[in-house]
mmCIF file as Biopython writes it, N, C-alpha, C and O atoms, coordinates in Angstrom:
data_model
#
loop_
_atom_site.group_PDB
_atom_site.id
_atom_site.type_symbol
_atom_site.label_atom_id
_atom_site.label_alt_id
_atom_site.label_comp_id
_atom_site.label_asym_id
_atom_site.label_entity_id
_atom_site.label_seq_id
_atom_site.pdbx_PDB_ins_code
_atom_site.Cartn_x
_atom_site.Cartn_y
_atom_site.Cartn_z
_atom_site.occupancy
_atom_site.B_iso_or_equiv
_atom_site.auth_seq_id
_atom_site.auth_asym_id
_atom_site.pdbx_PDB_model_num
ATOM 1   N N  . MET A ? 1  ? -14.041 20.522 -57.791 1.0 0.0 1  A 1 
ATOM 2   C CA . MET A ? 1  ? -14.898 20.570 -56.938 1.0 0.0 1  A 1 
ATOM 3   C C  . MET A ? 1  ? -14.654 19.125 -55.908 1.0 0.0 1  A 1 
ATOM 4   O O  . MET A ? 1  ? -14.219 19.141 -54.756 1.0 0.0 1  A 1 
ATOM 5   N N  . LEU A ? 2  ? -15.162 17.667 -56.870 1.0 0.0 2  A 1 
ATOM 6   C CA . LEU A ? 2  ? -14.210 16.570 -56.448 1.0 0.0 2  A 1 
ATOM 7   C C  . LEU A ? 2  ? -13.311 16.358 -55.640 1.0 0.0 2  A 1 
ATOM 8   O O  . LEU A ? 2  ? -13.346 15.478 -54.780 1.0 0.0 2  A 1 
ATOM 9   N N  . GLY A ? 3  ? -12.324 17.212 -55.843 1.0 0.0 3  A 1 
ATOM 10  C CA . GLY A ? 3  ? -11.253 17.051 -55.156 1.0 0.0 3  A 1 
ATOM 11  C C  . GLY A ? 3  ? -11.241 17.796 -53.926 1.0 0.0 3  A 1 
ATOM 12  O O  . GLY A ? 3  ? -10.612 17.395 -52.946 1.0 0.0 3  A 1 
ATOM 13  N N  . ILE A ? 4  ? -12.094 19.156 -53.932 1.0 0.0 4  A 1 
ATOM 14  C CA . ILE A ? 4  ? -12.171 19.401 -52.725 1.0 0.0 4  A 1 
ATOM 15  C C  . ILE A ? 4  ? -12.729 18.848 -51.593 1.0 0.0 4  A 1 
ATOM 16  O O  . ILE A ? 4  ? -12.512 19.182 -50.428 1.0 0.0 4  A 1 
ATOM 17  N N  . VAL A ? 5  ? -13.488 17.952 -52.017 1.0 0.0 5  A 1 
ATOM 18  C CA . VAL A ? 5  ? -15.057 17.202 -51.247 1.0 0.0 5  A 1 
ATOM 19  C C  . VAL A ? 5  ? -14.047 16.057 -50.508 1.0 0.0 5  A 1 
ATOM 20  O O  . VAL A ? 5  ? -14.118 15.610 -49.363 1.0 0.0 5  A 1 
ATOM 21  N N  . ALA A ? 6  ? -13.288 15.816 -51.359 1.0 0.0 6  A 1 
ATOM 22  C CA . ALA A ? 6  ? -12.335 14.783 -51.038 1.0 0.0 6  A 1 
ATOM 23  C C  . ALA A ? 6  ? -11.107 15.173 -49.952 1.0 0.0 6  A 1 
ATOM 24  O O  . ALA A ? 6  ? -10.862 14.588 -48.897 1.0 0.0 6  A 1 
ATOM 25  N N  . LEU A ? 7  ? -10.532 16.129 -50.423 1.0 0.0 7  A 1 
ATOM 26  C CA . LEU A ? 7  ? -9.761  16.822 -49.165 1.0 0.0 7  A 1 
ATOM 27  C C  . LEU A ? 7  ? -10.518 16.857 -47.709 1.0 0.0 7  A 1 
ATOM 28  O O  . LEU A ? 7  ? -10.107 16.371 -46.655 1.0 0.0 7  A 1 
ATOM 29  N N  . ALA A ? 8  ? -11.757 17.579 -47.948 1.0 0.0 8  A 1 
ATOM 30  C CA . ALA A ? 8  ? -12.487 17.395 -46.942 1.0 0.0 8  A 1 
ATOM 31  C C  . ALA A ? 8  ? -12.654 16.832 -45.925 1.0 0.0 8  A 1 
ATOM 32  O O  . ALA A ? 8  ? -12.642 17.184 -44.745 1.0 0.0 8  A 1 
ATOM 33  N N  . ALA A ? 9  ? -12.912 15.363 -46.744 1.0 0.0 9  A 1 
ATOM 34  C CA . ALA A ? 9  ? -12.978 13.831 -46.329 1.0 0.0 9  A 1 
ATOM 35  C C  . ALA A ? 9  ? -11.677 13.427 -45.957 1.0 0.0 9  A 1 
ATOM 36  O O  . ALA A ? 9  ? -11.959 12.408 -45.327 1.0 0.0 9  A 1 
ATOM 37  N N  . VAL A ? 10 ? -10.778 13.494 -45.924 1.0 0.0 10 A 1 
ATOM 38  C CA . VAL A ? 10 ? -9.179  13.154 -45.450 1.0 0.0 10 A 1 
ATOM 39  C C  . VAL A ? 10 ? -9.172  13.837 -44.418 1.0 0.0 10 A 1 
ATOM 40  O O  . VAL A ? 10 ? -8.834  13.309 -43.358 1.0 0.0 10 A 1 
ATOM 41  N N  . ILE A ? 11 ? -9.518  15.085 -44.470 1.0 0.0 11 A 1 
ATOM 42  C CA . ILE A ? 11 ? -9.064  15.796 -43.483 1.0 0.0 11 A 1 
ATOM 43  C C  . ILE A ? 11 ? -9.887  16.325 -41.920 1.0 0.0 11 A 1 
ATOM 44  O O  . ILE A ? 11 ? -9.715  16.992 -40.901 1.0 0.0 11 A 1 
ATOM 45  N N  . TYR A ? 12 ? -11.035 15.315 -42.766 1.0 0.0 12 A 1 
ATOM 46  C CA . TYR A ? 12 ? -12.069 15.197 -41.319 1.0 0.0 12 A 1 
ATOM 47  C C  . TYR A ? 12 ? -11.845 13.801 -40.831 1.0 0.0 12 A 1 
ATOM 48  O O  . TYR A ? 12 ? -12.025 13.541 -39.641 1.0 0.0 12 A 1 
ATOM 49  N N  . LEU A ? 13 ? -11.422 12.794 -41.775 1.0 0.0 13 A 1 
ATOM 50  C CA . LEU A ? 13 ? -11.323 11.597 -40.988 1.0 0.0 13 A 1 
ATOM 51  C C  . LEU A ? 13 ? -9.669  11.610 -40.093 1.0 0.0 13 A 1 
ATOM 52  O O  . LEU A ? 13 ? -9.465  11.002 -39.043 1.0 0.0 13 A 1 
ATOM 53  N N  . MET A ? 14 ? -8.830  12.304 -40.699 1.0 0.0 14 A 1 
ATOM 54  C CA . MET A ? 14 ? -7.383  12.746 -39.732 1.0 0.0 14 A 1 
ATOM 55  C C  . MET A ? 14 ? -7.809  13.246 -38.891 1.0 0.0 14 A 1 
ATOM 56  O O  . MET A ? 14 ? -7.188  13.000 -37.857 1.0 0.0 14 A 1 
ATOM 57  N N  . LEU A ? 15 ? -8.735  13.973 -38.755 1.0 0.0 15 A 1 
ATOM 58  C CA . LEU A ? 15 ? -8.624  14.783 -37.513 1.0 0.0 15 A 1 
ATOM 59  C C  . LEU A ? 15 ? -9.350  14.146 -36.463 1.0 0.0 15 A 1 
ATOM 60  O O  . LEU A ? 15 ? -9.135  14.481 -35.298 1.0 0.0 15 A 1 
ATOM 61  N N  . MET A ? 16 ? -10.518 12.914 -36.858 1.0 0.0 16 A 1 
ATOM 62  C CA . MET A ? 16 ? -11.605 11.749 -35.756 1.0 0.0 16 A 1 
ATOM 63  C C  . MET A ? 16 ? -10.269 10.703 -35.738 1.0 0.0 16 A 1 
ATOM 64  O O  . MET A ? 16 ? -10.578 9.946  -34.818 1.0 0.0 16 A 1 
ATOM 65  N N  . ARG A ? 17 ? -9.331  10.374 -36.101 1.0 0.0 17 A 1 
ATOM 66  C CA . ARG A ? 17 ? -8.207  9.712  -35.813 1.0 0.0 17 A 1 
ATOM 67  C C  . ARG A ? 17 ? -7.272  10.094 -34.686 1.0 0.0 17 A 1 
ATOM 68  O O  . ARG A ? 17 ? -6.736  9.324  -33.889 1.0 0.0 17 A 1 
ATOM 69  N N  . HIS A ? 18 ? -7.163  11.435 -34.753 1.0 0.0 18 A 1 
ATOM 70  C CA . HIS A ? 18 ? -6.084  11.878 -33.621 1.0 0.0 18 A 1 
ATOM 71  C C  . HIS A ? 18 ? -6.845  12.150 -32.334 1.0 0.0 18 A 1 
ATOM 72  O O  . HIS A ? 18 ? -6.603  11.613 -31.253 1.0 0.0 18 A 1 
ATOM 73  N N  . ASP A ? 19 ? -7.780  13.038 -32.574 1.0 0.0 19 A 1 
ATOM 74  C CA . ASP A ? 19 ? -8.709  13.833 -31.697 1.0 0.0 19 A 1 
ATOM 75  C C  . ASP A ? 19 ? -9.377  13.264 -30.935 1.0 0.0 19 A 1 
ATOM 76  O O  . ASP A ? 19 ? -10.474 13.192 -31.490 1.0 0.0 19 A 1 
ATOM 77  N N  . THR A ? 20 ? -9.435  12.820 -30.044 1.0 0.0 20 A 1 
ATOM 78  C CA . THR A ? 20 ? -10.693 11.844 -28.983 1.0 0.0 20 A 1 
ATOM 79  C C  . THR A ? 20 ? -11.472 12.737 -28.734 1.0 0.0 20 A 1 
ATOM 80  O O  . THR A ? 20 ? -12.639 12.346 -28.709 1.0 0.0 20 A 1 
ATOM 81  N N  . GLY A ? 21 ? -11.300 13.995 -28.498 1.0 0.0 21 A 1 
ATOM 82  C CA . GLY A ? 21 ? -12.407 14.955 -28.434 1.0 0.0 21 A 1 
ATOM 83  C C  . GLY A ? 21 ? -13.159 15.434 -29.544 1.0 0.0 21 A 1 
ATOM 84  O O  . GLY A ? 21 ? -14.173 16.131 -29.512 1.0 0.0 21 A 1 
ATOM 85  N N  . PHE A ? 22 ? -12.551 14.983 -30.528 1.0 0.0 22 A 1 
ATOM 86  C CA . PHE A ? 22 ? -13.414 15.246 -31.690 1.0 0.0 22 A 1 
ATOM 87  C C  . PHE A ? 22 ? -14.633 14.268 -32.551 1.0 0.0 22 A 1 
ATOM 88  O O  . PHE A ? 22 ? -14.507 13.834 -33.696 1.0 0.0 22 A 1 
ATOM 89  N N  . ASN A ? 23 ? -15.754 14.087 -31.683 1.0 0.0 23 A 1 
ATOM 90  C CA . ASN A ? 23 ? -16.714 13.520 -32.283 1.0 0.0 23 A 1 
ATOM 91  C C  . ASN A ? 23 ? -18.168 13.363 -32.565 1.0 0.0 23 A 1 
ATOM 92  O O  . ASN A ? 23 ? -19.256 13.436 -31.993 1.0 0.0 23 A 1 
ATOM 93  N N  . ILE A ? 24 ? -17.402 12.992 -34.277 1.0 0.0 24 A 1 
ATOM 94  C CA . ILE A ? 24 ? -18.663 13.221 -35.138 1.0 0.0 24 A 1 
ATOM 95  C C  . ILE A ? 24 ? -18.613 11.814 -35.918 1.0 0.0 24 A 1 
ATOM 96  O O  . ILE A ? 24 ? -17.586 11.326 -36.391 1.0 0.0 24 A 1 
ATOM 97  N N  . THR A ? 25 ? -20.068 11.170 -35.977 1.0 0.0 25 A 1 
ATOM 98  C CA . THR A ? 25 ? -20.307 10.311 -36.869 1.0 0.0 25 A 1 
ATOM 99  C C  . THR A ? 25 ? -19.773 10.073 -37.972 1.0 0.0 25 A 1 
ATOM 100 O O  . THR A ? 25 ? -18.956 10.963 -38.205 1.0 0.0 25 A 1 
ATOM 101 N N  . TYR A ? 26 ? -19.830 9.011  -39.116 1.0 0.0 26 A 1 
ATOM 102 C CA . TYR A ? 26 ? -19.928 8.772  -39.586 1.0 0.0 26 A 1 
ATOM 103 C C  . TYR A ? 26 ? -20.809 8.891  -40.853 1.0 0.0 26 A 1 
ATOM 104 O O  . TYR A ? 26 ? -20.513 8.653  -42.024 1.0 0.0 26 A 1 
ATOM 105 N N  . THR A ? 27 ? -22.109 9.373  -40.247 1.0 0.0 27 A 1 
ATOM 106 C CA . THR A ? 27 ? -23.406 10.026 -41.167 1.0 0.0 27 A 1 
ATOM 107 C C  . THR A ? 27 ? -23.531 11.355 -40.875 1.0 0.0 27 A 1 
ATOM 108 O O  . THR A ? 27 ? -23.936 11.971 -41.861 1.0 0.0 27 A 1 
ATOM 109 N N  . GLU A ? 28 ? -23.329 12.112 -39.823 1.0 0.0 28 A 1 
ATOM 110 C CA . GLU A ? 28 ? -22.853 13.124 -39.712 1.0 0.0 28 A 1 
ATOM 111 C C  . GLU A ? 28 ? -21.627 13.952 -40.871 1.0 0.0 28 A 1 
ATOM 112 O O  . GLU A ? 28 ? -21.643 15.038 -41.451 1.0 0.0 28 A 1 
ATOM 113 N N  . LEU A ? 29 ? -20.896 13.108 -40.836 1.0 0.0 29 A 1 
ATOM 114 C CA . LEU A ? 29 ? -19.632 13.253 -41.699 1.0 0.0 29 A 1 
ATOM 115 C C  . LEU A ? 29 ? -19.933 12.960 -43.103 1.0 0.0 29 A 1 
ATOM 116 O O  . LEU A ? 29 ? -19.062 13.454 -43.819 1.0 0.0 29 A 1 
ATOM 117 N N  . SER A ? 30 ? -20.795 12.372 -43.733 1.0 0.0 30 A 1 
ATOM 118 C CA . SER A ? 30 ? -21.108 12.000 -44.633 1.0 0.0 30 A 1 
ATOM 119 C C  . SER A ? 30 ? -22.139 13.087 -45.722 1.0 0.0 30 A 1 
ATOM 120 O O  . SER A ? 30 ? -22.093 13.472 -46.891 1.0 0.0 30 A 1 
ATOM 121 N N  . VAL A ? 31 ? -23.208 13.306 -44.304 1.0 0.0 31 A 1 
ATOM 122 C CA . VAL A ? 31 ? -24.203 14.530 -44.780 1.0 0.0 31 A 1 
ATOM 123 C C  . VAL A ? 31 ? -23.494 15.802 -44.848 1.0 0.0 31 A 1 
ATOM 124 O O  . VAL A ? 31 ? -23.818 16.612 -45.716 1.0 0.0 31 A 1 
ATOM 125 N N  . GLY A ? 32 ? -22.591 16.050 -44.048 1.0 0.0 32 A 1 
ATOM 126 C CA . GLY A ? 32 ? -21.757 17.243 -44.335 1.0 0.0 32 A 1 
ATOM 127 C C  . GLY A ? 32 ? -20.970 17.240 -45.680 1.0 0.0 32 A 1 
ATOM 128 O O  . GLY A ? 32 ? -20.716 18.331 -46.190 1.0 0.0 32 A 1 
ATOM 129 N N  . LEU A ? 33 ? -20.629 16.269 -46.196 1.0 0.0 33 A 1 
ATOM 130 C CA . LEU A ? 33 ? -19.926 16.001 -47.472 1.0 0.0 33 A 1 
ATOM 131 C C  . LEU A ? 33 ? -20.948 16.414 -48.347 1.0 0.0 33 A 1 
ATOM 132 O O  . LEU A ? 33 ? -20.764 17.551 -48.781 1.0 0.0 33 A 1 
ATOM 133 N N  . ILE A ? 34 ? -21.683 16.008 -48.633 1.0 0.0 34 A 1 
ATOM 134 C CA . ILE A ? 34 ? -23.138 15.962 -49.674 1.0 0.0 34 A 1 
ATOM 135 C C  . ILE A ? 34 ? -23.158 17.050 -49.453 1.0 0.0 34 A 1 
ATOM 136 O O  . ILE A ? 34 ? -22.744 17.737 -50.387 1.0 0.0 34 A 1 
ATOM 137 N N  . THR A ? 35 ? -23.600 17.800 -48.222 1.0 0.0 35 A 1 
ATOM 138 C CA . THR A ? 35 ? -24.272 19.062 -48.556 1.0 0.0 35 A 1 
ATOM 139 C C  . THR A ? 35 ? -22.859 19.926 -48.988 1.0 0.0 35 A 1 
ATOM 140 O O  . THR A ? 35 ? -23.013 20.499 -50.066 1.0 0.0 35 A 1 
ATOM 141 N N  . VAL A ? 36 ? -22.151 20.037 -48.662 1.0 0.0 36 A 1 
ATOM 142 C CA . VAL A ? 36 ? -20.592 20.655 -49.216 1.0 0.0 36 A 1 
ATOM 143 C C  . VAL A ? 36 ? -20.708 20.465 -51.065 1.0 0.0 36 A 1 
ATOM 144 O O  . VAL A ? 36 ? -20.730 21.348 -51.923 1.0 0.0 36 A 1 
ATOM 145 N N  . GLY A ? 37 ? -20.764 18.998 -51.209 1.0 0.0 37 A 1 
ATOM 146 C CA . GLY A ? 37 ? -20.697 18.983 -52.677 1.0 0.0 37 A 1 
ATOM 147 C C  . GLY A ? 37 ? -22.122 19.424 -53.233 1.0 0.0 37 A 1 
ATOM 148 O O  . GLY A ? 37 ? -22.079 19.930 -54.355 1.0 0.0 37 A 1 
ATOM 149 N N  . LEU A ? 38 ? -23.094 19.343 -52.774 1.0 0.0 38 A 1 
ATOM 150 C CA . LEU A ? 38 ? -24.377 19.987 -54.144 1.0 0.0 38 A 1 
ATOM 151 C C  . LEU A ? 38 ? -24.135 21.133 -54.068 1.0 0.0 38 A 1 
ATOM 152 O O  . LEU A ? 38 ? -23.772 21.586 -55.153 1.0 0.0 38 A 1 
ATOM 153 N N  . ALA A ? 39 ? -24.172 22.080 -53.013 1.0 0.0 39 A 1 
ATOM 154 C CA . ALA A ? 39 ? -23.384 23.145 -53.073 1.0 0.0 39 A 1 
ATOM 155 C C  . ALA A ? 39 ? -22.444 23.811 -53.796 1.0 0.0 39 A 1 
ATOM 156 O O  . ALA A ? 39 ? -22.468 25.028 -53.979 1.0 0.0 39 A 1 
ATOM 157 N N  . GLY A ? 40 ? -21.489 22.952 -54.278 1.0 0.0 40 A 1 
ATOM 158 C CA . GLY A ? 40 ? -20.289 23.683 -54.593 1.0 0.0 40 A 1 
ATOM 159 C C  . GLY A ? 40 ? -20.756 23.571 -56.223 1.0 0.0 40 A 1 
ATOM 160 O O  . GLY A ? 40 ? -20.486 24.404 -57.088 1.0 0.0 40 A 1 
ATOM 161 N N  . MET A ? 41 ? -21.595 22.210 -56.426 1.0 0.0 41 A 1 
ATOM 162 C CA . MET A ? 41 ? -22.003 21.698 -58.093 1.0 0.0 41 A 1 
ATOM 163 C C  . MET A ? 41 ? -23.239 22.850 -58.248 1.0 0.0 41 A 1 
ATOM 164 O O  . MET A ? 41 ? -23.338 23.306 -59.387 1.0 0.0 41 A 1 
ATOM 165 N N  . ALA A ? 42 ? -24.147 23.351 -57.292 1.0 0.0 42 A 1 
ATOM 166 C CA . ALA A ? 42 ? -24.945 24.344 -57.532 1.0 0.0 42 A 1 
ATOM 167 C C  . ALA A ? 42 ? -24.381 25.327 -57.861 1.0 0.0 42 A 1 
ATOM 168 O O  . ALA A ? 42 ? -24.568 25.669 -59.029 1.0 0.0 42 A 1 
ATOM 169 N N  . ILE A ? 43 ? -23.544 26.119 -57.072 1.0 0.0 43 A 1 
ATOM 170 C CA . ILE A ? 43 ? -22.647 27.364 -57.786 1.0 0.0 43 A 1 
ATOM 171 C C  . ILE A ? 43 ? -21.789 26.865 -59.149 1.0 0.0 43 A 1 
ATOM 172 O O  . ILE A ? 43 ? -21.764 27.470 -60.221 1.0 0.0 43 A 1 
ATOM 173 N N  . VAL A ? 44 ? -21.306 25.995 -58.931 1.0 0.0 44 A 1 
ATOM 174 C CA . VAL A ? 44 ? -20.696 25.413 -60.739 1.0 0.0 44 A 1 
ATOM 175 C C  . VAL A ? 44 ? -21.566 25.897 -61.496 1.0 0.0 44 A 1 
ATOM 176 O O  . VAL A ? 44 ? -21.253 26.831 -62.236 1.0 0.0 44 A 1 
ATOM 177 N N  . LEU A ? 45 ? -23.124 25.273 -61.492 1.0 0.0 45 A 1 
ATOM 178 C CA . LEU A ? 45 ? -23.753 24.921 -62.525 1.0 0.0 45 A 1 
ATOM 179 C C  . LEU A ? 45 ? -24.421 26.708 -62.732 1.0 0.0 45 A 1 
ATOM 180 O O  . LEU A ? 45 ? -24.403 27.193 -63.863 1.0 0.0 45 A 1 
ATOM 181 N N  . ALA A ? 46 ? -24.773 27.238 -61.966 1.0 0.0 46 A 1 
ATOM 182 C CA . ALA A ? 46 ? -25.043 28.870 -62.501 1.0 0.0 46 A 1 
ATOM 183 C C  . ALA A ? 46 ? -23.566 29.618 -62.498 1.0 0.0 46 A 1 
ATOM 184 O O  . ALA A ? 46 ? -23.659 30.662 -63.143 1.0 0.0 46 A 1 
ATOM 185 N N  . MET A ? 47 ? -22.316 29.427 -62.008 1.0 0.0 47 A 1 
ATOM 186 C CA . MET A ? 47 ? -21.531 30.523 -62.620 1.0 0.0 47 A 1 
ATOM 187 C C  . MET A ? 47 ? -21.471 29.981 -64.366 1.0 0.0 47 A 1 
ATOM 188 O O  . MET A ? 47 ? -21.151 30.881 -65.142 1.0 0.0 47 A 1 
ATOM 189 N N  . ASP A ? 48 ? -21.760 28.578 -65.007 1.0 0.0 48 A 1 
ATOM 190 C CA . ASP A ? 48 ? -21.452 27.695 -66.077 1.0 0.0 48 A 1 
ATOM 191 C C  . ASP A ? 48 ? -23.128 28.772 -67.027 1.0 0.0 48 A 1 
ATOM 192 O O  . ASP A ? 48 ? -23.303 29.264 -68.142 1.0 0.0 48 A 1 
ATOM 193 N N  . ALA A ? 49 ? -23.949 28.654 -65.764 1.0 0.0 49 A 1 
ATOM 194 C CA . ALA A ? 49 ? -25.089 29.688 -67.179 1.0 0.0 49 A 1 
ATOM 195 C C  . ALA A ? 49 ? -24.736 30.522 -66.937 1.0 0.0 49 A 1 
ATOM 196 O O  . ALA A ? 49 ? -23.863 30.748 -67.775 1.0 0.0 49 A 1 
ATOM 197 N N  . ILE A ? 50 ? -24.784 31.357 -66.228 1.0 0.0 50 A 1 
ATOM 198 C CA . ILE A ? 50 ? -24.501 32.794 -66.873 1.0 0.0 50 A 1 
ATOM 199 C C  . ILE A ? 50 ? -23.154 32.888 -67.473 1.0 0.0 50 A 1 
ATOM 200 O O  . ILE A ? 50 ? -22.880 34.086 -67.537 1.0 0.0 50 A 1 
ATOM 201 N N  . ALA A ? 51 ? -22.384 32.314 -67.847 1.0 0.0 51 A 1 
ATOM 202 C CA . ALA A ? 51 ? -20.874 32.937 -68.640 1.0 0.0 51 A 1 
ATOM 203 C C  . ALA A ? 51 ? -21.637 32.150 -69.894 1.0 0.0 51 A 1 
ATOM 204 O O  . ALA A ? 51 ? -21.149 32.478 -70.976 1.0 0.0 51 A 1 
ATOM 205 N N  . LEU A ? 52 ? -22.701 31.205 -69.996 1.0 0.0 52 A 1 
ATOM 206 C CA . LEU A ? 52 ? -23.233 30.581 -71.038 1.0 0.0 52 A 1 
ATOM 207 C C  . LEU A ? 52 ? -23.970 32.318 -71.920 1.0 0.0 52 A 1 
ATOM 208 O O  . LEU A ? 52 ? -23.720 33.067 -72.865 1.0 0.0 52 A 1 
ATOM 209 N N  . GLU A ? 53 ? -25.160 32.121 -70.553 1.0 0.0 53 A 1 
ATOM 210 C CA . GLU A ? 53 ? -25.951 33.600 -71.852 1.0 0.0 53 A 1 
ATOM 211 C C  . GLU A ? 53 ? -24.895 34.980 -71.979 1.0 0.0 53 A 1 
ATOM 212 O O  . GLU A ? 53 ? -25.141 35.905 -72.753 1.0 0.0 53 A 1 
ATOM 213 N N  . ARG A ? 54 ? -23.657 34.942 -71.059 1.0 0.0 54 A 1 
ATOM 214 C CA . ARG A ? 54 ? -22.707 35.863 -72.028 1.0 0.0 54 A 1 
ATOM 215 C C  . ARG A ? 54 ? -22.346 35.807 -73.228 1.0 0.0 54 A 1 
ATOM 216 O O  . ARG A ? 54 ? -22.305 36.611 -74.159 1.0 0.0 54 A 1 
ATOM 217 N N  . SER A ? 55 ? -21.999 34.378 -73.034 1.0 0.0 55 A 1 
ATOM 218 C CA . SER A ? 55 ? -21.193 34.052 -74.418 1.0 0.0 55 A 1 
ATOM 219 C C  . SER A ? 55 ? -22.163 34.291 -75.699 1.0 0.0 55 A 1 
ATOM 220 O O  . SER A ? 55 ? -21.848 34.702 -76.816 1.0 0.0 55 A 1 
ATOM 221 N N  . THR A ? 56 ? -23.667 33.842 -75.112 1.0 0.0 56 A 1 
ATOM 222 C CA . THR A ? 56 ? -24.514 34.235 -76.292 1.0 0.0 56 A 1 
ATOM 223 C C  . THR A ? 56 ? -24.690 35.567 -76.633 1.0 0.0 56 A 1 
ATOM 224 O O  . THR A ? 56 ? -24.847 35.950 -77.792 1.0 0.0 56 A 1 
ATOM 225 N N  . GLY A ? 57 ? -24.666 36.345 -75.572 1.0 0.0 57 A 1 
ATOM 226 C CA . GLY A ? 57 ? -25.044 37.785 -75.908 1.0 0.0 57 A 1 
ATOM 227 C C  . GLY A ? 57 ? -26.940 37.864 -75.017 1.0 0.0 57 A 1 
ATOM 228 O O  . GLY A ? 57 ? -27.685 38.824 -74.824 1.0 0.0 57 A 1 
ATOM 229 N N  . THR A ? 58 ? -27.038 36.890 -74.806 1.0 0.0 58 A 1 
ATOM 230 C CA . THR A ? 58 ? -28.384 37.116 -74.871 1.0 0.0 58 A 1 
ATOM 231 C C  . THR A ? 58 ? -28.196 37.568 -72.786 1.0 0.0 58 A 1 
ATOM 232 O O  . THR A ? 58 ? -29.325 37.504 -72.301 1.0 0.0 58 A 1 
ATOM 233 N N  . LEU A ? 59 ? -27.433 37.837 -72.007 1.0 0.0 59 A 1 
ATOM 234 C CA . LEU A ? 59 ? -27.623 38.175 -70.699 1.0 0.0 59 A 1 
ATOM 235 C C  . LEU A ? 59 ? -27.964 39.392 -70.166 1.0 0.0 59 A 1 
ATOM 236 O O  . LEU A ? 59 ? -28.637 39.486 -69.139 1.0 0.0 59 A 1 
ATOM 237 N N  . SER A ? 60 ? -27.461 40.529 -70.918 1.0 0.0 60 A 1 
ATOM 238 C CA . SER A ? 60 ? -28.049 41.968 -71.166 1.0 0.0 60 A 1 
ATOM 239 C C  . SER A ? 60 ? -29.767 41.678 -71.683 1.0 0.0 60 A 1 
ATOM 240 O O  . SER A ? 60 ? -30.666 42.481 -71.434 1.0 0.0 60 A 1 
ATOM 241 N N  . PHE A ? 61 ? -29.890 40.892 -72.136 1.0 0.0 61 A 1 
ATOM 242 C CA . PHE A ? 61 ? -31.469 40.771 -72.658 1.0 0.0 61 A 1 
ATOM 243 C C  . PHE A ? 61 ? -32.445 40.031 -71.379 1.0 0.0 61 A 1 
ATOM 244 O O  . PHE A ? 61 ? -33.672 40.114 -71.409 1.0 0.0 61 A 1 
ATOM 245 N N  . LEU A ? 62 ? -31.994 39.596 -70.713 1.0 0.0 62 A 1 
ATOM 246 C CA . LEU A ? 62 ? -32.800 38.732 -69.363 1.0 0.0 62 A 1 
ATOM 247 C C  . LEU A ? 62 ? -32.438 39.680 -68.063 1.0 0.0 62 A 1 
ATOM 248 O O  . LEU A ? 62 ? -33.266 39.830 -67.164 1.0 0.0 62 A 1 
ATOM 249 N N  . LEU A ? 63 ? -31.114 40.322 -68.027 1.0 0.0 63 A 1 
ATOM 250 C CA . LEU A ? 63 ? -31.402 41.450 -67.477 1.0 0.0 63 A 1 
ATOM 251 C C  . LEU A ? 63 ? -32.309 42.896 -67.265 1.0 0.0 63 A 1 
ATOM 252 O O  . LEU A ? 63 ? -32.810 43.335 -66.230 1.0 0.0 63 A 1 
ATOM 253 N N  . ASP A ? 64 ? -32.319 43.519 -68.799 1.0 0.0 64 A 1 
ATOM 254 C CA . ASP A ? 64 ? -32.763 43.836 -68.875 1.0 0.0 64 A 1 
ATOM 255 C C  . ASP A ? 64 ? -34.541 44.124 -69.242 1.0 0.0 64 A 1 
ATOM 256 O O  . ASP A ? 64 ? -35.051 45.168 -69.650 1.0 0.0 64 A 1 
ATOM 257 N N  . LYS A ? 65 ? -34.993 43.229 -69.032 1.0 0.0 65 A 1 
ATOM 258 C CA . LYS A ? 65 ? -36.215 41.966 -69.505 1.0 0.0 65 A 1 
ATOM 259 C C  . LYS A ? 65 ? -37.132 42.444 -68.401 1.0 0.0 65 A 1 
ATOM 260 O O  . LYS A ? 65 ? -36.741 41.829 -67.408 1.0 0.0 65 A 1 
ATOM 261 N N  . SER A ? 66 ? -38.243 43.291 -68.017 1.0 0.0 66 A 1 
ATOM 262 C CA . SER A ? 66 ? -39.327 43.136 -66.829 1.0 0.0 66 A 1 
ATOM 263 C C  . SER A ? 66 ? -39.836 42.423 -66.751 1.0 0.0 66 A 1 
ATOM 264 O O  . SER A ? 66 ? -40.409 41.922 -67.718 1.0 0.0 66 A 1 
ATOM 265 N N  . VAL A ? 67 ? -39.939 41.842 -65.205 1.0 0.0 67 A 1 
ATOM 266 C CA . VAL A ? 67 ? -41.261 40.444 -64.818 1.0 0.0 67 A 1 
ATOM 267 C C  . VAL A ? 67 ? -42.328 40.762 -64.632 1.0 0.0 67 A 1 
ATOM 268 O O  . VAL A ? 67 ? -42.407 41.795 -63.966 1.0 0.0 67 A 1 
ATOM 269 N N  . ALA A ? 68 ? -43.442 40.241 -64.991 1.0 0.0 68 A 1 
ATOM 270 C CA . ALA A ? 68 ? -44.514 40.686 -65.342 1.0 0.0 68 A 1 
ATOM 271 C C  . ALA A ? 68 ? -44.863 40.166 -63.749 1.0 0.0 68 A 1 
ATOM 272 O O  . ALA A ? 68 ? -44.276 39.183 -63.298 1.0 0.0 68 A 1 
ATOM 273 N N  . GLY A ? 69 ? -46.021 41.027 -62.818 1.0 0.0 69 A 1 
ATOM 274 C CA . GLY A ? 69 ? -46.491 40.889 -61.542 1.0 0.0 69 A 1 
ATOM 275 C C  . GLY A ? 69 ? -47.101 39.644 -61.399 1.0 0.0 69 A 1 
ATOM 276 O O  . GLY A ? 69 ? -47.273 39.047 -62.461 1.0 0.0 69 A 1 
ATOM 277 N N  . MET A ? 70 ? -47.452 39.122 -60.450 1.0 0.0 70 A 1 
ATOM 278 C CA . MET A ? 70 ? -48.708 37.837 -60.643 1.0 0.0 70 A 1 
ATOM 279 C C  . MET A ? 70 ? -49.579 38.632 -60.308 1.0 0.0 70 A 1 
ATOM 280 O O  . MET A ? 70 ? -49.468 39.657 -59.636 1.0 0.0 70 A 1 
ATOM 281 N N  . SER A ? 71 ? -50.898 37.951 -60.995 1.0 0.0 71 A 1 
ATOM 282 C CA . SER A ? 71 ? -52.209 38.318 -60.796 1.0 0.0 71 A 1 
ATOM 283 C C  . SER A ? 71 ? -53.001 37.526 -60.455 1.0 0.0 71 A 1 
ATOM 284 O O  . SER A ? 71 ? -54.173 37.861 -60.278 1.0 0.0 71 A 1 
#
């Protein structure tokens, strides 16, 4: 995941250097890269949690368990 973020940073920096119409500040770039990185990490952590539940055999229990309503 970190490699993907680094590759995106390199591509953005190359575009900024060669295209005068590409107006993006370093702040916008850093916010975008942080957002992409955090979203990617959230996806990876969610996939890891699901894989762990599946490997321990508790995923079907969690999916079949009803959720109590708010009162």
